[in-house]
C-alpha positions, 0 to 999 in steps of 0.5 A: 472524512477528517482532512487532518487524519488523511494528511497525517496518514499521507505523511506517514506513507511517504516517510516510512524510513525504508525508501522502497516502501516509501515509493510504494505507499506514498503514491498509493496514498496520494492516489487512493486515500480520499476514496477510502471508508473508515475500514479501509483507512484502518487497514492502511494505518495498520500496515503503516504500523507494521515493520517496513521490511515485512510490509514490503515483502508482503506487497511484493509477495516475497513472503506470505501476508499474515491473515490480519494484513491480507485485506482488500487494501493489501490487494489494492496496494499490490495492484497499484504497485504492479502498475499497468505493465502487469495487466497487459495481454500476456499478464507478465511484467516487462522490464 
């Protein structure tokens, strides 16, 4: 895997320009990018190229995700964003 490419993707994930999305994509990139294969990296980069407000709405499931972006990577981001509070015995978020 190309370290420079990973660094560039991580930088982009943290500096989207939309703070709420920075706080979703940045930590996810830090935690998961190193384990990605080429297809997963390409799917993540496609999300980085999409409009910020749209990606945020898709991750939070406020809007339906277009088929081109409904990938295993999107599922991983959603699960990561939901965090452990969403996976408790009752399956609901608390806050």
